[in-house]
LUMRO-22140 format. One record per atom (N, C-alpha, C): residue number from 1; residue in three letters; atom name; x, y, z. Coordinates in pm, whole numbers, plus 50000, padded with zeros to 5 digits. Atoms other than C-alpha are relative to their C-alpha. Example, Ala and Ser with C-alpha at 12.3 -4.5 7.8 and 13.67 -1.06 7.14 Angstrom:
// LUMRO-22140
<pt><pos>1</pos><code>ALA</code><site>N</site><px>50089</px><py>49881</py><pz>50000</pz></pt>
<pt><pos>1</pos><code>ALA</code><site>CA</site><px>51230</px><py>49550</py><pz>50780</pz></pt>
<pt><pos>1</pos><code>ALA</code><site>C</site><px>50090</px><py>50120</py><pz>50000</pz></pt>
<pt><pos>2</pos><code>SER</code><site>N</site><px>49918</px><py>49881</py><pz>49994</pz></pt>
<pt><pos>2</pos><code>SER</code><site>CA</site><px>51367</px><py>49894</py><pz>50714</pz></pt>
<pt><pos>2</pos><code>SER</code><site>C</site><px>49923</px><py>50109</py><pz>50073</pz></pt>
//
This chain:
// LUMRO-22140
<pt><pos>1</pos><code>UNK</code><site>N</site><px>50082</px><py>50125</py><pz>49926</pz></pt>
<pt><pos>1</pos><code>UNK</code><site>CA</site><px>25660</px><py>28462</py><pz>93620</pz></pt>
<pt><pos>1</pos><code>UNK</code><site>C</site><px>49842</px><py>50063</py><pz>50045</pz></pt>
<pt><pos>2</pos><code>UNK</code><site>N</site><px>50133</px><py>50002</py><pz>50014</pz></pt>
<pt><pos>2</pos><code>UNK</code><site>CA</site><px>25319</px><py>28406</py><pz>93619</pz></pt>
<pt><pos>2</pos><code>UNK</code><site>C</site><px>49958</px><py>50093</py><pz>50149</pz></pt>
<pt><pos>3</pos><code>UNK</code><site>N</site><px>50022</px><py>49935</py><pz>49908</pz></pt>
<pt><pos>3</pos><code>UNK</code><site>CA</site><px>25084</px><py>28615</py><pz>93843</pz></pt>
<pt><pos>3</pos><code>UNK</code><site>C</site><px>49962</px><py>49867</py><pz>50146</pz></pt>
<pt><pos>4</pos><code>UNK</code><site>N</site><px>50045</px><py>50089</py><pz>49899</pz></pt>
<pt><pos>4</pos><code>UNK</code><site>CA</site><px>25005</px><py>28448</py><pz>94191</pz></pt>
<pt><pos>4</pos><code>UNK</code><site>C</site><px>49870</px><py>49927</py><pz>50029</pz></pt>
<pt><pos>5</pos><code>UNK</code><site>N</site><px>50137</px><py>50044</py><pz>50016</pz></pt>
<pt><pos>5</pos><code>UNK</code><site>CA</site><px>24717</px><py>28216</py><pz>94231</pz></pt>
<pt><pos>5</pos><code>UNK</code><site>C</site><px>49955</px><py>50057</py><pz>50159</pz></pt>
<pt><pos>6</pos><code>UNK</code><site>N</site><px>50051</px><py>49949</py><pz>49837</pz></pt>
<pt><pos>6</pos><code>UNK</code><site>CA</site><px>24495</px><py>28350</py><pz>94557</pz></pt>
<pt><pos>6</pos><code>UNK</code><site>C</site><px>49993</px><py>49902</py><pz>50061</pz></pt>
<pt><pos>7</pos><code>UNK</code><site>N</site><px>50011</px><py>50161</py><pz>49947</pz></pt>
<pt><pos>7</pos><code>UNK</code><site>CA</site><px>24475</px><py>27993</py><pz>94660</pz></pt>
<pt><pos>7</pos><code>UNK</code><site>C</site><px>50113</px><py>49976</py><pz>50104</pz></pt>
<pt><pos>8</pos><code>UNK</code><site>N</site><px>49885</px><py>50015</py><pz>49962</pz></pt>
<pt><pos>8</pos><code>UNK</code><site>CA</site><px>24839</px><py>28007</py><pz>94751</pz></pt>
<pt><pos>8</pos><code>UNK</code><site>C</site><px>50033</px><py>50088</py><pz>50134</pz></pt>
<pt><pos>9</pos><code>UNK</code><site>N</site><px>49976</px><py>49916</py><pz>49887</pz></pt>
<pt><pos>9</pos><code>UNK</code><site>CA</site><px>24841</px><py>28291</py><pz>94969</pz></pt>
<pt><pos>9</pos><code>UNK</code><site>C</site><px>49848</px><py>50033</py><pz>50086</pz></pt>
<pt><pos>10</pos><code>UNK</code><site>N</site><px>50110</px><py>49916</py><pz>49955</pz></pt>
<pt><pos>10</pos><code>UNK</code><site>CA</site><px>24493</px><py>28279</py><pz>95101</pz></pt>
<pt><pos>10</pos><code>UNK</code><site>C</site><px>49966</px><py>49986</py><pz>50190</pz></pt>
<pt><pos>11</pos><code>UNK</code><site>N</site><px>49953</px><py>49962</py><pz>49853</pz></pt>
<pt><pos>11</pos><code>UNK</code><site>CA</site><px>24590</px><py>28245</py><pz>95510</pz></pt>
<pt><pos>11</pos><code>UNK</code><site>C</site><px>50103</px><py>50046</py><pz>50021</pz></pt>
<pt><pos>12</pos><code>UNK</code><site>N</site><px>49860</px><py>49965</py><pz>49911</pz></pt>
<pt><pos>12</pos><code>UNK</code><site>CA</site><px>24808</px><py>28365</py><pz>95725</pz></pt>
<pt><pos>12</pos><code>UNK</code><site>C</site><px>50123</px><py>49911</py><pz>49985</pz></pt>
<pt><pos>13</pos><code>UNK</code><site>N</site><px>49897</px><py>50098</py><pz>49992</pz></pt>
<pt><pos>13</pos><code>UNK</code><site>CA</site><px>25159</px><py>28203</py><pz>95692</pz></pt>
<pt><pos>13</pos><code>UNK</code><site>C</site><px>50031</px><py>49916</py><pz>49858</pz></pt>
<pt><pos>14</pos><code>UNK</code><site>N</site><px>49984</px><py>49992</py><pz>50144</pz></pt>
<pt><pos>14</pos><code>UNK</code><site>CA</site><px>25142</px><py>28116</py><pz>95328</pz></pt>
<pt><pos>14</pos><code>UNK</code><site>C</site><px>50079</px><py>50075</py><pz>49922</pz></pt>
<pt><pos>15</pos><code>UNK</code><site>N</site><px>49944</px><py>49934</py><pz>50096</pz></pt>
<pt><pos>15</pos><code>UNK</code><site>CA</site><px>25395</px><py>28236</py><pz>95101</pz></pt>
<pt><pos>15</pos><code>UNK</code><site>C</site><px>50045</px><py>49922</py><pz>49868</pz></pt>
<pt><pos>16</pos><code>UNK</code><site>N</site><px>49921</px><py>50021</py><pz>50111</pz></pt>
<pt><pos>16</pos><code>UNK</code><site>CA</site><px>25526</px><py>28230</py><pz>94759</pz></pt>
<pt><pos>16</pos><code>UNK</code><site>C</site><px>50114</px><py>50036</py><pz>49980</pz></pt>
<pt><pos>17</pos><code>UNK</code><site>N</site><px>49835</px><py>49991</py><pz>49974</pz></pt>
<pt><pos>17</pos><code>UNK</code><site>CA</site><px>25895</px><py>28260</py><pz>94702</pz></pt>
<pt><pos>17</pos><code>UNK</code><site>C</site><px>50007</px><py>50014</py><pz>49869</pz></pt>
<pt><pos>18</pos><code>UNK</code><site>N</site><px>49926</px><py>49992</py><pz>50125</pz></pt>
<pt><pos>18</pos><code>UNK</code><site>CA</site><px>26010</px><py>28390</py><pz>94358</pz></pt>
<pt><pos>18</pos><code>UNK</code><site>C</site><px>50141</px><py>50036</py><pz>50009</pz></pt>
<pt><pos>19</pos><code>UNK</code><site>N</site><px>49862</px><py>49995</py><pz>49958</pz></pt>
<pt><pos>19</pos><code>UNK</code><site>CA</site><px>26386</px><py>28316</py><pz>94336</pz></pt>
<pt><pos>19</pos><code>UNK</code><site>C</site><px>50066</px><py>50044</py><pz>49868</pz></pt>
<pt><pos>20</pos><code>UNK</code><site>N</site><px>49952</px><py>49954</py><pz>50150</pz></pt>
<pt><pos>20</pos><code>UNK</code><site>CA</site><px>26584</px><py>28501</py><pz>94055</pz></pt>
<pt><pos>20</pos><code>UNK</code><site>C</site><px>50152</px><py>49962</py><pz>50015</pz></pt>
<pt><pos>21</pos><code>UNK</code><site>N</site><px>49844</px><py>50028</py><pz>49948</pz></pt>
<pt><pos>21</pos><code>UNK</code><site>CA</site><px>26971</px><py>28380</py><pz>94070</pz></pt>
<pt><pos>21</pos><code>UNK</code><site>C</site><px>50056</px><py>50015</py><pz>49866</pz></pt>
<pt><pos>22</pos><code>UNK</code><site>N</site><px>49851</px><py>49996</py><pz>50119</pz></pt>
<pt><pos>22</pos><code>UNK</code><site>CA</site><px>27303</px><py>28371</py><pz>93787</pz></pt>
<pt><pos>22</pos><code>UNK</code><site>C</site><px>49985</px><py>49844</py><pz>49970</pz></pt>
<pt><pos>23</pos><code>UNK</code><site>N</site><px>50006</px><py>50118</py><pz>50076</pz></pt>
<pt><pos>23</pos><code>UNK</code><site>CA</site><px>27233</px><py>27998</py><pz>93759</pz></pt>
<pt><pos>23</pos><code>UNK</code><site>C</site><px>49884</px><py>49893</py><pz>50095</pz></pt>
<pt><pos>24</pos><code>UNK</code><site>N</site><px>50084</px><py>50114</py><pz>49946</pz></pt>
<pt><pos>24</pos><code>UNK</code><site>CA</site><px>27020</px><py>27679</py><pz>93845</pz></pt>
<pt><pos>24</pos><code>UNK</code><site>C</site><px>50052</px><py>49946</py><pz>50134</pz></pt>
<pt><pos>25</pos><code>UNK</code><site>N</site><px>49976</px><py>50082</py><pz>49874</pz></pt>
<pt><pos>25</pos><code>UNK</code><site>CA</site><px>27233</px><py>27540</py><pz>94108</pz></pt>
<pt><pos>25</pos><code>UNK</code><site>C</site><px>49976</px><py>50094</py><pz>50131</pz></pt>
<pt><pos>26</pos><code>UNK</code><site>N</site><px>49999</px><py>49853</py><pz>49876</pz></pt>
<pt><pos>26</pos><code>UNK</code><site>CA</site><px>27234</px><py>27893</py><pz>94338</pz></pt>
<pt><pos>26</pos><code>UNK</code><site>C</site><px>49829</px><py>49971</py><pz>50030</pz></pt>
<pt><pos>27</pos><code>UNK</code><site>N</site><px>50131</px><py>49967</py><pz>49960</pz></pt>
<pt><pos>27</pos><code>UNK</code><site>CA</site><px>26858</px><py>27910</py><pz>94290</pz></pt>
<pt><pos>27</pos><code>UNK</code><site>C</site><px>49944</px><py>49830</py><pz>50096</pz></pt>
<pt><pos>28</pos><code>UNK</code><site>N</site><px>50065</px><py>50148</py><pz>49910</pz></pt>
<pt><pos>28</pos><code>UNK</code><site>CA</site><px>26791</px><py>27507</py><pz>94401</pz></pt>
<pt><pos>28</pos><code>UNK</code><site>C</site><px>50056</px><py>49984</py><pz>50121</pz></pt>
<pt><pos>29</pos><code>UNK</code><site>N</site><px>49940</px><py>50023</py><pz>49895</pz></pt>
<pt><pos>29</pos><code>UNK</code><site>CA</site><px>27037</px><py>27554</py><pz>94666</pz></pt>
<pt><pos>29</pos><code>UNK</code><site>C</site><px>49915</px><py>50090</py><pz>50127</pz></pt>
<pt><pos>30</pos><code>UNK</code><site>N</site><px>50084</px><py>49925</py><pz>49938</pz></pt>
<pt><pos>30</pos><code>UNK</code><site>CA</site><px>26845</px><py>27834</py><pz>94802</pz></pt>
<pt><pos>30</pos><code>UNK</code><site>C</site><px>49886</px><py>49944</py><pz>50051</pz></pt>
<pt><pos>31</pos><code>UNK</code><site>N</site><px>50123</px><py>50063</py><pz>49954</pz></pt>
<pt><pos>31</pos><code>UNK</code><site>CA</site><px>26531</px><py>27649</py><pz>94763</pz></pt>
<pt><pos>31</pos><code>UNK</code><site>C</site><px>50018</px><py>49883</py><pz>50105</pz></pt>
<pt><pos>32</pos><code>UNK</code><site>N</site><px>50010</px><py>50067</py><pz>49915</pz></pt>
<pt><pos>32</pos><code>UNK</code><site>CA</site><px>26625</px><py>27381</py><pz>94953</pz></pt>
<pt><pos>32</pos><code>UNK</code><site>C</site><px>50058</px><py>50005</py><pz>50153</pz></pt>
<pt><pos>33</pos><code>UNK</code><site>N</site><px>49996</px><py>49936</py><pz>49880</pz></pt>
<pt><pos>33</pos><code>UNK</code><site>CA</site><px>26760</px><py>27586</py><pz>95249</pz></pt>
<pt><pos>33</pos><code>UNK</code><site>C</site><px>49845</px><py>50030</py><pz>50067</pz></pt>
<pt><pos>34</pos><code>UNK</code><site>N</site><px>50147</px><py>49999</py><pz>49950</pz></pt>
<pt><pos>34</pos><code>UNK</code><site>CA</site><px>26392</px><py>27669</py><pz>95282</pz></pt>
<pt><pos>34</pos><code>UNK</code><site>C</site><px>49906</px><py>49889</py><pz>50013</pz></pt>
<pt><pos>35</pos><code>UNK</code><site>N</site><px>50058</px><py>50146</py><pz>49989</pz></pt>
<pt><pos>35</pos><code>UNK</code><site>CA</site><px>26246</px><py>27334</py><pz>95228</pz></pt>
<pt><pos>35</pos><code>UNK</code><site>C</site><px>50085</px><py>49916</py><pz>50164</pz></pt>
<pt><pos>36</pos><code>UNK</code><site>N</site><px>49936</px><py>50058</py><pz>49859</pz></pt>
<pt><pos>36</pos><code>UNK</code><site>CA</site><px>26504</px><py>27231</py><pz>95547</pz></pt>
<pt><pos>36</pos><code>UNK</code><site>C</site><px>49937</px><py>50063</py><pz>50098</pz></pt>
<pt><pos>37</pos><code>UNK</code><site>N</site><px>50029</px><py>49933</py><pz>49903</pz></pt>
<pt><pos>37</pos><code>UNK</code><site>CA</site><px>26334</px><py>27471</py><pz>95748</pz></pt>
<pt><pos>37</pos><code>UNK</code><site>C</site><px>49842</px><py>49970</py><pz>50036</pz></pt>
<pt><pos>38</pos><code>UNK</code><site>N</site><px>50116</px><py>49982</py><pz>49951</pz></pt>
<pt><pos>38</pos><code>UNK</code><site>CA</site><px>25956</px><py>27480</py><pz>95672</pz></pt>
<pt><pos>38</pos><code>UNK</code><site>C</site><px>49932</px><py>49929</py><pz>49887</pz></pt>
<pt><pos>39</pos><code>UNK</code><site>N</site><px>50068</px><py>50105</py><pz>50105</pz></pt>
<pt><pos>39</pos><code>UNK</code><site>CA</site><px>25702</px><py>27244</py><pz>95442</pz></pt>
<pt><pos>39</pos><code>UNK</code><site>C</site><px>49961</px><py>50097</py><pz>49894</pz></pt>
<pt><pos>40</pos><code>UNK</code><site>N</site><px>49987</px><py>49937</py><pz>50123</pz></pt>
<pt><pos>40</pos><code>UNK</code><site>CA</site><px>25763</px><py>27354</py><pz>95094</pz></pt>
<pt><pos>40</pos><code>UNK</code><site>C</site><px>49956</px><py>49898</py><pz>49869</pz></pt>
<pt><pos>41</pos><code>UNK</code><site>N</site><px>49996</px><py>50071</py><pz>50117</pz></pt>
<pt><pos>41</pos><code>UNK</code><site>CA</site><px>25638</px><py>27270</py><pz>94774</pz></pt>
<pt><pos>41</pos><code>UNK</code><site>C</site><px>50114</px><py>50027</py><pz>49875</pz></pt>
<pt><pos>42</pos><code>UNK</code><site>N</site><px>49897</px><py>49935</py><pz>50097</pz></pt>
<pt><pos>42</pos><code>UNK</code><site>CA</site><px>25937</px><py>27291</py><pz>94543</pz></pt>
<pt><pos>42</pos><code>UNK</code><site>C</site><px>50006</px><py>49963</py><pz>49878</pz></pt>
<pt><pos>43</pos><code>UNK</code><site>N</site><px>49992</px><py>50013</py><pz>50145</pz></pt>
<pt><pos>43</pos><code>UNK</code><site>CA</site><px>26039</px><py>27312</py><pz>94198</pz></pt>
<pt><pos>43</pos><code>UNK</code><site>C</site><px>50107</px><py>49902</py><pz>49949</pz></pt>
<pt><pos>44</pos><code>UNK</code><site>N</site><px>49903</px><py>50097</py><pz>50000</pz></pt>
<pt><pos>44</pos><code>UNK</code><site>CA</site><px>26235</px><py>27057</py><pz>94040</pz></pt>
<pt><pos>44</pos><code>UNK</code><site>C</site><px>50107</px><py>50039</py><pz>49897</pz></pt>
<pt><pos>45</pos><code>UNK</code><site>N</site><px>49920</px><py>49929</py><pz>50080</pz></pt>
<pt><pos>45</pos><code>UNK</code><site>CA</site><px>26407</px><py>27303</py><pz>93761</pz></pt>
<pt><pos>45</pos><code>UNK</code><site>C</site><px>49953</px><py>50134</py><pz>50010</pz></pt>
<pt><pos>46</pos><code>UNK</code><site>N</site><px>50020</px><py>49926</py><pz>50047</pz></pt>
<pt><pos>46</pos><code>UNK</code><site>CA</site><px>26418</px><py>27624</py><pz>93667</pz></pt>
<pt><pos>46</pos><code>UNK</code><site>C</site><px>49965</px><py>50089</py><pz>49882</pz></pt>
<pt><pos>47</pos><code>UNK</code><site>N</site><px>49991</px><py>49963</py><pz>50124</pz></pt>
<pt><pos>47</pos><code>UNK</code><site>CA</site><px>26332</px><py>27857</py><pz>93380</pz></pt>
<pt><pos>47</pos><code>UNK</code><site>C</site><px>50061</px><py>50130</py><pz>49985</pz></pt>
<pt><pos>48</pos><code>UNK</code><site>N</site><px>49933</px><py>49877</py><pz>50051</pz></pt>
<pt><pos>48</pos><code>UNK</code><site>CA</site><px>26491</px><py>28111</py><pz>93145</pz></pt>
<pt><pos>48</pos><code>UNK</code><site>C</site><px>49917</px><py>50097</py><pz>49943</pz></pt>
<pt><pos>49</pos><code>UNK</code><site>N</site><px>50059</px><py>49939</py><pz>50055</pz></pt>
<pt><pos>49</pos><code>UNK</code><site>CA</site><px>26307</px><py>28397</py><pz>93027</pz></pt>
<pt><pos>49</pos><code>UNK</code><site>C</site><px>50071</px><py>50090</py><pz>49877</pz></pt>
<pt><pos>50</pos><code>UNK</code><site>N</site><px>49927</px><py>49933</py><pz>50095</pz></pt>
<pt><pos>50</pos><code>UNK</code><site>CA</site><px>26421</px><py>28564</py><pz>92693</pz></pt>
<pt><pos>50</pos><code>UNK</code><site>C</site><px>50013</px><py>50089</py><pz>50007</pz></pt>
<pt><pos>51</pos><code>UNK</code><site>N</site><px>49932</px><py>49856</py><pz>50026</pz></pt>
<pt><pos>51</pos><code>UNK</code><site>CA</site><px>26631</px><py>28845</py><pz>92698</pz></pt>
<pt><pos>51</pos><code>UNK</code><site>C</site><px>50023</px><py>50020</py><pz>50145</pz></pt>
<pt><pos>52</pos><code>UNK</code><site>N</site><px>50012</px><py>49961</py><pz>49869</pz></pt>
<pt><pos>52</pos><code>UNK</code><site>CA</site><px>26631</px><py>28836</py><pz>93072</pz></pt>
<pt><pos>52</pos><code>UNK</code><site>C</site><px>50168</px><py>49912</py><pz>50107</pz></pt>
<pt><pos>53</pos><code>UNK</code><site>N</site><px>49882</px><py>50062</py><pz>49935</pz></pt>
<pt><pos>53</pos><code>UNK</code><site>CA</site><px>26972</px><py>28740</py><pz>93277</pz></pt>
<pt><pos>53</pos><code>UNK</code><site>C</site><px>49933</px><py>49931</py><pz>50101</pz></pt>
<pt><pos>54</pos><code>UNK</code><site>N</site><px>50038</px><py>50111</py><pz>49896</pz></pt>
<pt><pos>54</pos><code>UNK</code><site>CA</site><px>26990</px><py>28433</py><pz>93513</pz></pt>
<pt><pos>54</pos><code>UNK</code><site>C</site><px>49855</px><py>49890</py><pz>49979</pz></pt>
<pt><pos>55</pos><code>UNK</code><site>N</site><px>50122</px><py>50100</py><pz>50014</pz></pt>
<pt><pos>55</pos><code>UNK</code><site>CA</site><px>26732</px><py>28175</py><pz>93577</pz></pt>
<pt><pos>55</pos><code>UNK</code><site>C</site><px>49881</px><py>50070</py><pz>50124</pz></pt>
<pt><pos>56</pos><code>UNK</code><site>N</site><px>50078</px><py>49996</py><pz>49878</pz></pt>
<pt><pos>56</pos><code>UNK</code><site>CA</site><px>26399</px><py>28192</py><pz>93796</pz></pt>
<pt><pos>56</pos><code>UNK</code><site>C</site><px>49942</px><py>49840</py><pz>50043</pz></pt>
<pt><pos>57</pos><code>UNK</code><site>N</site><px>50080</px><py>50115</py><pz>49905</pz></pt>
<pt><pos>57</pos><code>UNK</code><site>CA</site><px>26228</px><py>27956</py><pz>94051</pz></pt>
<pt><pos>57</pos><code>UNK</code><site>C</site><px>49874</px><py>50029</py><pz>50054</pz></pt>
<pt><pos>58</pos><code>UNK</code><site>N</site><px>50103</px><py>49960</py><pz>49886</pz></pt>
<pt><pos>58</pos><code>UNK</code><site>CA</site><px>25886</px><py>27954</py><pz>94240</pz></pt>
<pt><pos>58</pos><code>UNK</code><site>C</site><px>49991</px><py>49882</py><pz>50091</pz></pt>
<pt><pos>59</pos><code>UNK</code><site>N</site><px>50044</px><py>50082</py><pz>49912</pz></pt>
<pt><pos>59</pos><code>UNK</code><site>CA</site><px>25826</px><py>27763</py><pz>94542</pz></pt>
<pt><pos>59</pos><code>UNK</code><site>C</site><px>49867</px><py>50066</py><pz>50095</pz></pt>
<pt><pos>60</pos><code>UNK</code><site>N</site><px>50080</px><py>49980</py><pz>49913</pz></pt>
<pt><pos>60</pos><code>UNK</code><site>CA</site><px>25558</px><py>27763</py><pz>94808</pz></pt>
<pt><pos>60</pos><code>UNK</code><site>C</site><px>50018</px><py>49942</py><pz>50125</pz></pt>
<pt><pos>61</pos><code>UNK</code><site>N</site><px>50000</px><py>50026</py><pz>49834</pz></pt>
<pt><pos>61</pos><code>UNK</code><site>CA</site><px>25608</px><py>27769</py><pz>95175</pz></pt>
<pt><pos>61</pos><code>UNK</code><site>C</site><px>49881</px><py>50000</py><pz>50067</pz></pt>
<pt><pos>62</pos><code>UNK</code><site>N</site><px>50083</px><py>49982</py><pz>49909</pz></pt>
<pt><pos>62</pos><code>UNK</code><site>CA</site><px>25380</px><py>27716</py><pz>95463</pz></pt>
<pt><pos>62</pos><code>UNK</code><site>C</site><px>50061</px><py>50027</py><pz>50141</pz></pt>
<pt><pos>63</pos><code>UNK</code><site>N</site><px>49928</px><py>49947</py><pz>49872</pz></pt>
<pt><pos>63</pos><code>UNK</code><site>CA</site><px>25541</px><py>27890</py><pz>95757</pz></pt>
<pt><pos>63</pos><code>UNK</code><site>C</site><px>49929</px><py>49952</py><pz>50118</pz></pt>
<pt><pos>64</pos><code>UNK</code><site>N</site><px>50096</px><py>50075</py><pz>49865</pz></pt>
<pt><pos>64</pos><code>UNK</code><site>CA</site><px>25272</px><py>27732</py><pz>96002</pz></pt>
<pt><pos>64</pos><code>UNK</code><site>C</site><px>50043</px><py>49873</py><pz>50019</pz></pt>
<pt><pos>65</pos><code>UNK</code><site>N</site><px>49974</px><py>50147</py><pz>50009</pz></pt>
<pt><pos>65</pos><code>UNK</code><site>CA</site><px>25440</px><py>27391</py><pz>95950</pz></pt>
<pt><pos>65</pos><code>UNK</code><site>C</site><px>50155</px><py>49997</py><pz>50000</pz></pt>
<pt><pos>66</pos><code>UNK</code><site>N</site><px>49837</px><py>49994</py><pz>49959</pz></pt>
<pt><pos>66</pos><code>UNK</code><site>CA</site><px>25812</px><py>27447</py><pz>96079</pz></pt>
<pt><pos>66</pos><code>UNK</code><site>C</site><px>50062</px><py>49818</py><pz>49998</pz></pt>
<pt><pos>67</pos><code>UNK</code><site>N</site><px>49917</px><py>50114</py><pz>49952</pz></pt>
<pt><pos>67</pos><code>UNK</code><site>CA</site><px>26031</px><py>27143</py><pz>96036</pz></pt>
<pt><pos>67</pos><code>UNK</code><site>C</site><px>50061</px><py>50009</py><pz>50117</pz></pt>
<pt><pos>68</pos><code>UNK</code><site>N</site><px>49896</px><py>50036</py><pz>49882</pz></pt>
<pt><pos>68</pos><code>UNK</code><site>CA</site><px>26197</px><py>27025</py><pz>96317</pz></pt>
<pt><pos>68</pos><code>UNK</code><site>C</site><px>50130</px><py>49894</py><pz>49993</pz></pt>
<pt><pos>69</pos><code>UNK</code><site>N</site><px>49866</px><py>50091</py><pz>50012</pz></pt>
<pt><pos>69</pos><code>UNK</code><site>CA</site><px>26523</px><py>26872</py><pz>96310</pz></pt>
<pt><pos>69</pos><code>UNK</code><site>C</site><px>50000</px><py>49859</py><pz>50099</pz></pt>
<pt><pos>70</pos><code>UNK</code><site>N</site><px>50024</px><py>50175</py><pz>49946</pz></pt>
<pt><pos>70</pos><code>UNK</code><site>CA</site><px>26534</px><py>26448</py><pz>96374</pz></pt>
<pt><pos>70</pos><code>UNK</code><site>C</site><px>50123</px><py>50044</py><pz>50114</pz></pt>
//
């Protein structure tokens, strides 16, 4: 994965989450669980690194903005 950009962690409560899983469905499901709780910039797809098992996904969370259920 790429290096984390300083702007994505410039303040307390900002988080970069790198997800590695066996398949895309699992990675996207986990990302959805995060997005249901906190303000999240989600990824639309996963990536595969040549020679590495599974898939990778990066999303950005703002823990200061908890999502409240309707």
